[in-house]
C-alpha positions in Angstrom: -0.8 -9.0 27.8 2.7 -8.2 26.6 4.8 -5.6 28.4 4.2 -2.1 27.1 7.9 -1.7 26.8 8.9 -1.5 23.1 5.3 -2.0 22.0 4.0 0.5 19.5 0.4 1.7 20.0 -1.1 -0.3 17.1 0.5 -3.5 18.6 -0.9 -2.5 22.0 -4.4 -2.2 20.4 -4.1 -5.6 18.8 -2.9 -7.1 22.1 -5.8 -5.5 23.9 -8.2 -7.0 21.3 -6.5 -10.4 21.5 -7.0 -10.4 25.3 -10.8 -10.2 25.3 -11.8 -6.6 24.5 -13.9 -5.8 21.5 -12.4 -3.9 18.5 -13.8 -0.6 19.5 -12.5 -0.9 23.0 -9.1 -1.9 21.8 -8.7 1.2 19.6 -10.2 3.8 22.0 -8.5 2.5 25.1 -5.1 2.5 23.5 -5.2 6.3 23.0 -7.9 7.7 25.3 -5.6 8.8 28.1 -3.5 10.9 25.7 -6.8 12.8 25.1 -7.9 13.1 28.7 -10.3 10.2 29.1 -9.6 7.5 31.6 -9.3 4.0 30.3 -12.2 2.5 32.4 -14.7 5.0 31.1 -13.4 4.5 27.5 -13.8 0.7 27.9 -17.4 1.2 29.2 -18.4 3.7 26.5 -17.1 1.4 23.7 -18.4 -1.8 25.2 -21.4 -2.1 22.8 -19.6 -1.2 19.6 -18.0 -4.5 18.8 -19.4 -6.8 16.1 -20.5 -3.8 14.1 -22.4 -2.3 17.0 -23.6 -5.2 19.2 -23.5 -7.9 16.5 -25.8 -6.0 14.1 -23.0 -6.0 11.5 -23.0 -2.3 10.7 -19.9 0.0 11.2 -16.8 -1.9 12.2 -16.0 -1.4 15.9 -12.4 -0.6 15.1 -13.7 2.2 13.0 -16.2 3.5 15.6 -13.4 3.4 18.2 -11.3 5.7 15.9 -14.4 7.9 15.4 -14.8 8.3 19.1 -11.1 9.3 19.4 -11.6 11.9 16.7 -14.6 13.3 18.5 -12.7 13.2 21.8 -9.9 15.4 20.4 -11.9 17.8 18.1 -15.6 17.3 18.9 -18.0 20.2 19.3 -18.6 21.2 22.9 -20.3 24.5 22.5 -23.5 24.8 20.4 -22.1 27.6 18.3 -18.7 25.9 17.5 -19.5 24.8 14.0 -15.8 24.9 13.2 -15.1 22.0 15.6 -18.0 20.1 14.1 -16.7 20.6 10.5 -13.1 19.6 11.6 -14.4 16.5 13.3 -16.6 15.5 10.3 -13.7 16.2 7.8 -11.4 13.9 9.9 -14.1 11.2 10.0 -14.4 11.4 6.2 -10.6 11.2 5.8 -10.3 8.3 8.2 -13.1 6.5 6.4 -11.5 7.0 3.0 -8.1 5.7 4.2 -9.7 2.7 5.9 -11.8 1.9 2.8 -8.7 2.2 0.6 -7.1 -0.5 2.7 -10.1 -2.8 3.5 -12.8 -2.0 0.9 -15.5 -1.2 3.4 -16.3 0.0 7.0 -19.2 -2.4 7.4 -18.5 -5.3 9.7 -20.7 -7.7 7.7 -18.8 -6.9 4.5 -15.4 -7.0 6.2 -15.9 -10.3 7.9 -18.2 -12.0 5.3 -20.7 -13.0 8.0 -24.0 -11.5 9.0 -23.8 -11.6 12.7 -27.2 -10.0 13.0 -28.7 -13.4 12.5 -28.3 -16.4 14.8 -27.0 -18.5 11.9 -24.5 -15.9 10.8 -23.2 -15.4 14.3 -22.9 -19.1 14.8 -21.0 -19.4 11.5 -18.7 -16.5 12.4 -18.0 -18.1 15.8 -17.1 -21.4 14.1 -14.8 -19.7 11.6 -13.3 -17.3 14.1 -12.4 -14.4 11.8 -11.7 -12.3 14.9 -8.2 -13.8 15.3 -7.1 -12.8 11.8 -9.4 -10.3 10.1 -10.4 -8.3 13.1 -6.9 -8.1 14.5 -5.8 -6.6 11.2 -8.7 -4.1 11.2 -7.8 -3.0 14.7 -4.2 -2.4 13.6 -5.3 -0.6 10.5 -7.7 1.7 12.4 -5.1 2.4 15.1 -2.4 3.3 12.5 -4.8 5.6 10.6 -6.2 7.4 13.7 -2.7 7.7 15.2 -1.5 9.5 12.1 -4.5 11.7 11.8 -4.5 12.8 15.4 -0.7 12.8 15.8 -0.9 10.4 18.8 2.5 8.7 18.5 
């Protein structure tokens, strides 16, 4: 990985992704320590969220990584704290709107153009390697959006 010196956080997230971590891991691990979660735990938690949640092609891992960060900062921790729940959900909706405005969807299958939930689709995706271009951009977009929403610069 490149040196952290002079590297902005979205660049760091893309670098993390390009060095073998999934998209969710790249996004959450870039900011987790600023929100009180150690990087090892963040990487483990997000480990199954790549490929639209374990190659099922649903919500993009970069998006779910950002959702986890929103929850980490504002999530409800007391059963009666509905204000925290509403703030979290409002930020999730705002994040989703911004991400869709840029990319058209939050679904991995739609973003990549491959249905990785099937053996054929996963094989085709591996041959085409959209991760190096499409996914790196999605990681950057998600990082930039969540960084702004949560003031994590």
